[in-house]
C-alpha positions as CSV (number, residue, x, y, z in Angstrom):
1,M,100.2,83.3,127.3
2,T,102.9,85.5,125.8
3,N,103.5,83.0,123.0
4,S,99.7,83.0,122.2
5,I,99.5,86.8,122.0
6,F,102.6,86.9,119.7
7,H,101.1,84.2,117.6
8,D,97.7,86.1,117.3
9,I,99.7,89.2,116.2
10,K,101.7,87.3,113.7
11,Q,98.5,85.7,112.2
12,A,96.8,89.1,112.0
13,F,99.7,90.4,109.8
14,K,100.0,87.1,107.8
15,N,96.2,86.9,107.1
16,G,95.8,90.4,106.0
17,N,93.5,91.3,108.8
18,Y,93.9,95.1,108.5
19,L,91.5,96.0,111.3
20,F,93.6,94.1,113.9
21,Q,96.8,95.5,112.2
22,I,95.6,99.0,112.6
23,I,94.7,98.4,116.3
24,I,98.0,96.6,117.0
25,V,100.0,99.4,115.4
26,N,98.1,102.1,117.5
27,A,98.7,100.0,120.6
28,V,102.4,99.6,120.1
29,V,102.9,103.4,119.2
30,F,100.8,104.3,122.3
31,V,102.8,102.2,124.8
32,G,106.2,102.9,123.2
33,L,105.6,106.7,123.0
34,N,104.4,106.9,126.5
35,L,107.4,105.0,127.8
36,V,109.8,107.1,125.9
37,I,108.2,110.4,127.1
38,A,108.2,109.2,130.6
39,L,111.9,108.5,130.5
40,T,113.1,111.7,128.7
41,P,113.2,115.4,129.7
42,K,110.2,117.5,128.9
43,N,112.0,119.5,126.1
44,V,113.0,116.2,124.4
45,S,109.5,114.8,124.9
46,I,107.9,117.8,123.0
47,E,110.2,117.2,120.1
48,I,109.3,113.5,120.0
49,I,105.6,114.3,119.9
50,R,106.2,116.9,117.2
51,F,107.8,114.1,115.1
52,F,104.6,112.1,115.0
53,A,101.9,114.9,115.4
54,L,100.5,116.9,112.5
55,S,101.2,120.6,113.0
56,A,98.8,123.4,112.3
57,D,101.7,125.6,111.5
58,V,102.1,124.4,107.8
59,S,104.3,127.3,107.0
60,T,107.1,126.0,109.5
61,Y,106.4,122.3,109.3
62,Y,105.4,121.9,105.7
63,W,108.3,119.5,105.1
64,M,107.1,117.0,107.7
65,V,104.8,115.3,105.2
66,W,105.0,111.9,107.0
67,T,102.9,113.4,109.9
68,Y,99.8,113.3,107.8
69,F,100.0,109.6,108.3
70,T,101.8,109.1,111.7
71,Y,99.3,111.5,113.5
72,M,96.4,109.0,113.0
73,F,98.4,106.2,114.9
74,T,99.5,108.5,117.7
75,H,97.8,108.7,121.1
76,L,99.0,110.1,124.5
77,G,96.0,109.8,126.8
78,L,94.6,106.3,127.7
79,S,90.9,107.3,127.4
80,H,91.5,108.8,124.0
81,F,93.3,105.6,122.9
82,I,90.7,103.1,124.3
83,F,87.7,105.1,123.0
84,N,89.0,105.3,119.5
85,M,90.1,101.6,119.4
86,L,86.8,100.4,120.7
87,W,84.7,102.4,118.1
88,L,87.2,101.2,115.4
89,Y,86.7,97.5,116.5
90,W,82.9,97.7,116.8
91,M,82.4,99.4,113.5
92,G,85.3,97.9,111.6
93,I,84.5,94.4,112.3
94,I,81.0,94.8,110.6
95,L,82.5,96.7,107.7
96,S,85.2,94.1,107.1
97,D,82.7,91.2,107.2
98,L,80.5,92.8,104.7
99,Y,82.8,94.6,102.4
100,G,86.3,93.1,103.1
101,H,89.4,93.9,105.3
102,K,91.0,96.1,102.6
103,R,88.3,98.7,102.8
104,V,88.7,99.1,106.5
105,L,92.3,100.1,106.0
106,E,91.5,102.3,103.0
107,L,88.8,104.2,104.9
108,Y,90.9,104.5,108.0
109,V,93.9,106.0,106.1
110,Y,92.0,108.1,103.6
111,G,89.5,109.3,106.1
112,G,92.5,110.2,108.3
113,L,94.2,112.1,105.5
114,A,90.9,114.0,104.8
115,G,90.7,115.0,108.5
116,G,94.4,116.1,108.5
117,F,93.9,118.4,105.5
118,I,90.8,119.9,107.0
119,Y,92.6,120.5,110.2
120,V,95.5,122.3,108.5
121,I,93.2,124.3,106.2
122,S,91.0,125.4,109.2
123,A,94.1,126.6,111.1
124,L,94.8,128.9,108.1
125,I,91.4,130.5,107.9
126,L,89.9,130.0,111.3
127,P,91.2,132.1,114.3
128,V,89.6,129.6,116.7
129,V,92.2,127.0,115.7
130,S,95.6,128.0,117.0
131,I,98.4,127.9,114.6
132,N,100.6,126.5,117.5
133,S,98.5,123.5,118.0
134,Y,99.0,119.9,116.6
135,L,96.7,117.0,115.8
136,I,97.1,113.4,117.0
137,G,94.7,110.5,117.4
138,A,92.8,108.0,115.1
139,S,89.4,109.8,115.5
140,A,89.2,111.1,111.8
141,G,90.0,107.6,110.4
142,V,87.6,105.9,112.9
143,M,84.9,108.4,112.0
144,A,85.3,107.5,108.3
145,V,84.8,103.8,109.1
146,M,82.0,104.4,111.5
147,I,80.0,106.8,109.1
148,A,80.6,104.5,106.1
149,I,79.0,101.4,107.6
150,G,76.2,103.5,109.2
151,V,75.3,104.9,105.8
152,L,75.8,101.6,103.8
153,Q,73.9,99.4,106.3
154,P,71.6,101.8,108.3
155,N,69.3,99.1,109.5
156,Y,71.9,96.5,110.5
157,K,71.1,95.5,114.1
158,L,73.5,95.4,117.0
159,H,72.4,93.7,120.2
160,L,73.4,95.9,123.0
161,P,73.3,94.8,126.7
162,F,70.1,95.9,128.5
163,L,68.9,97.6,125.3
164,G,68.4,94.7,122.8
165,P,68.8,95.1,119.1
166,I,69.4,98.6,117.8
167,A,69.8,99.8,114.2
168,I,73.4,100.8,113.6
169,K,72.3,104.1,112.2
170,Y,71.3,105.4,115.7
171,I,74.5,104.2,117.2
172,V,76.5,105.9,114.7
173,L,74.5,109.1,115.0
174,I,74.9,109.2,118.8
175,G,78.6,108.5,118.4
176,F,79.1,111.2,115.9
177,L,77.1,113.9,117.9
178,T,78.6,113.1,121.3
179,S,82.3,113.0,119.9
180,T,82.1,115.8,117.3
181,V,79.1,118.2,117.4
182,V,78.6,118.5,121.2
183,D,80.9,121.1,122.8
184,L,82.4,122.1,119.4
185,N,84.2,125.1,120.9
186,F,86.5,122.6,122.9
187,N,89.3,121.1,120.7
188,T,87.7,122.7,117.7
189,G,90.5,121.8,115.3
190,G,90.4,118.2,116.3
191,K,86.6,118.1,115.8
192,L,86.8,119.6,112.4
193,A,89.2,116.8,111.5
194,H,86.3,114.5,112.6
195,F,84.1,116.3,110.0
196,G,86.7,115.6,107.3
197,G,86.8,111.9,108.1
198,A,83.0,111.7,108.3
199,A,82.7,113.4,104.9
200,Y,85.0,110.9,103.3
201,G,83.0,108.0,104.9
202,V,79.8,109.6,103.4
203,L,81.2,109.9,99.9
204,F,82.5,106.4,99.9
205,A,79.1,105.0,101.2
206,Y,77.2,107.1,98.6
207,Y,79.1,106.0,95.6
208,L,79.9,102.3,96.4
209,P,76.3,101.1,95.7
210,R,76.3,103.1,92.6
211,G,79.2,100.9,91.3
212,L,82.0,103.4,92.0
213,D,84.7,102.7,94.7
214,I,86.4,106.1,95.4
215,N,89.1,104.3,97.3
216,E,90.4,102.5,94.1
217,P,92.1,105.4,92.2
218,I,93.7,106.7,95.5
219,T,95.0,103.2,96.3
220,K,96.3,102.8,92.7
221,W,98.1,106.2,93.0
222,F,99.8,105.2,96.3
223,L,100.8,101.9,94.8
224,K,102.5,103.6,92.0
225,I,104.5,105.8,94.4
226,F,105.5,102.8,96.3
227,E,106.6,101.1,93.2
228,L,109.0,103.9,92.5
229,F,111.0,103.0,95.7
230,K,111.1,99.3,94.8
231,S,113.8,97.8,92.6
232,Q,112.0,95.6,90.1
233,P,113.9,92.6,88.8
234,K,114.0,92.2,85.0
235,I,111.8,89.3,83.8
236,K,112.4,87.7,80.5
237,V,109.3,86.4,78.8
238,V,110.0,83.2,76.9
239,H,106.5,82.4,75.6
240,S,103.1,84.1,75.7
241,N,99.9,82.6,74.7
242,K,97.0,85.0,74.6
243,N,94.4,82.2,74.3
244,F,95.7,80.7,77.5
245,K,93.5,81.3,80.7
246,K,94.8,80.7,84.1
247,S,93.0,77.7,85.7
248,N,93.2,79.4,89.1
249,E,91.7,82.6,87.9
250,K,88.6,83.3,89.9
251,P,85.5,85.0,88.4
252,K,84.6,88.3,90.0
253,V,81.3,88.8,91.8
254,N,79.1,91.5,90.1
255,Q,77.6,94.4,91.9
256,S,73.9,93.3,91.4
257,T,74.6,90.0,93.3
258,I,76.3,92.0,96.1
259,D,73.4,94.4,96.3
260,A,70.9,91.5,96.7
261,I,73.0,90.1,99.4
262,L,73.3,93.3,101.3
263,D,69.5,93.9,101.0
264,K,69.0,90.4,102.6
265,I,71.4,91.4,105.4
266,S,69.5,94.6,106.0
267,K,66.2,92.8,106.3
268,Y,67.1,89.5,108.0
269,G,70.6,89.9,109.4
270,Y,74.1,88.4,108.4
271,D,73.2,85.0,109.8
272,S,70.5,84.6,107.2
273,L,73.0,84.2,104.4
274,S,73.8,80.9,102.9
275,K,77.4,79.7,102.7
276,K,77.6,80.7,98.9
277,E,76.3,84.2,99.6
278,K,78.9,84.6,102.4
279,D,81.6,83.4,100.1
280,D,80.4,85.9,97.3
281,L,80.5,88.6,99.9
282,F,84.0,87.7,101.0
283,K,85.2,87.5,97.3
284,F,83.7,91.0,96.6
285,G,85.7,92.4,99.5
286,K,88.9,91.0,98.0
287,Q,88.2,92.4,94.5
C-alpha cells in the first residue's frame, strides 16, 4: 500500500497535476510542522510558525518576503486543513478539467498573494486587525479557485447526496458566505484575505471569456525572475532555416471554439462533449 501511495505522488508530480501537487505539499507541511511543534519547546515552536506565517507587522518582518508564499501552504489545525483541501479538490478538479491544471496552480498562488497583500494592508489601516497577528492557511488561494469556477461555469451541475443536481453557483455562494461573510468580526484579518482571493478569482473569470488571461503576464514575470537564478548553457546555432516548421508543432485552439464548448457544457454537462471537443478543451488548458 505504501509503495502505491508513493507511486501516485510521483505520478502527480511527473504528469503536471498541479491540483494534487498543491494538496500533497499542504499535507506534507501540515504533518511535518505539527510533528516538529509537538517535539520542540513552546518558544521554539513560535519561531518555527513565524518562519512560515505571514506577519501583519510589516515594519518588523518586511524582509521575510517568502512568507507571502509559505503561509498559503501552512495549517496547524486539522479541521482548517481538511476544510480547505476538500473545497480545493471539489472546485479545483472541475477547473482543471475545463481550463487546465496550470490555471489551478496560478489561481491558487496569485489568489493567495492577493489575500496576503490585503491582509497586510488591512493591518496597517484597520484597528480591528492586530499588528501582532499572523496569517496561515490556504483559504485565500482556495477562494480564488472556487470563485473563478463559480463565475465561469455558474450553471455547471454537481450531484450532491440527498439533494441531487445543484448549480455550482449556489454551492460557491454558500461556501463564500459561510466561510467569509458570516461572523466577520471573528478572525477579521483572515477573512479579509478571503476577499482578496475572491476578488482575484472574479477578475480572472471576468476577463478570460473576453480573450484576456490575467494570469499570463504574472506567470511570465515570475519565470523571468526564476531564470535569473538559473545558469543557462551557451548554445551554438549551426544552421537556422526560417521557412522550416516543426512537424510536431500543434495548432492552438482558438477562443471561439472554446466558448462554444463551454456553452455546451453549461447546457448539457461535460459528458455531452465529443472526444474531439474534450481534446480541444485539454489543449486549450495547456496553451
